[in-house]
C-alpha positions in Angstrom: -13.9 -12.4 -13.0 -11.8 -9.2 -14.1 -10.3 -8.7 -17.5 -6.5 -8.9 -17.6 -6.0 -5.7 -18.8 -7.1 -4.2 -15.4 -4.5 -6.3 -13.6 -2.1 -3.5 -12.9 -4.9 -1.4 -11.5 -6.2 -4.3 -9.4 -2.6 -4.9 -8.2 -2.1 -1.3 -7.1 -5.5 -1.0 -5.4 -5.0 -4.4 -3.4 -1.3 -3.2 -2.6 -2.5 0.1 -1.1 -5.5 -1.4 0.5 -3.4 -3.9 2.4 -0.5 -1.9 3.0 -2.6 1.1 4.2 -4.3 -1.4 6.5 -1.7 -2.8 8.3 0.4 0.4 8.7 -2.3 2.5 10.0 -3.4 0.0 12.5 0.4 -0.4 13.6 0.7 3.4 13.8 -2.4 3.8 15.4 -1.7 1.2 18.2 1.7 2.6 18.5 0.7 6.0 19.3 -2.5 5.5 21.4 -2.5 1.8 22.3 -5.5 -0.2 22.9 -8.2 2.3 24.2 -11.9 2.5 23.9 -13.1 3.2 20.4 -9.6 2.1 19.1 -11.5 0.5 16.1 -13.2 3.6 14.8 -10.0 5.6 15.2 -8.0 3.1 12.9 -10.7 2.7 10.5 -10.8 6.7 9.9 -7.0 6.5 10.1 -7.2 3.7 7.3 -9.6 5.5 5.2 -7.1 8.6 5.1 -4.1 6.4 4.6 -5.8 4.3 1.7 -6.7 7.8 0.0 -3.1 8.6 0.0 -1.5 5.2 -0.6 -3.7 4.7 -3.7 -2.1 7.5 -5.8 1.4 7.3 -4.4 1.6 3.6 -5.4 0.6 4.6 -8.9 3.1 7.4 -9.0 6.2 5.7 -7.6 5.5 2.3 -9.2 7.2 2.9 -12.5 10.2 4.5 -10.5 10.6 1.3 -8.5 10.4 -0.9 -11.5 13.4 1.2 -13.1 15.4 1.0 -9.8 14.8 -2.7 -9.5 16.3 -3.2 -13.0 19.2 -1.3 -12.1 19.8 -2.7 -9.0 19.3 -6.5 -9.7 22.2 -8.5 -11.1 21.8 -9.5 -14.5 22.4 -13.3 -15.0 25.4 -14.5 -17.0 24.4 -16.8 -19.9 
């Protein structure tokens, strides 16, 4: 098992992996449809998308966390 101190890195890695997978597939199919060789075209797009997504997630995550704190109503109590 992975040490808990790496949980944030694992989270960002998995988020980038799954989101880049889904988004690259959807965008590839939208742009060119189901054609011969689509799997290789999509895998190439996925690799590029993941390479962009991982550092972007790591950069924007602190900003998103701050925005959530600002936007979410604090409970009264």
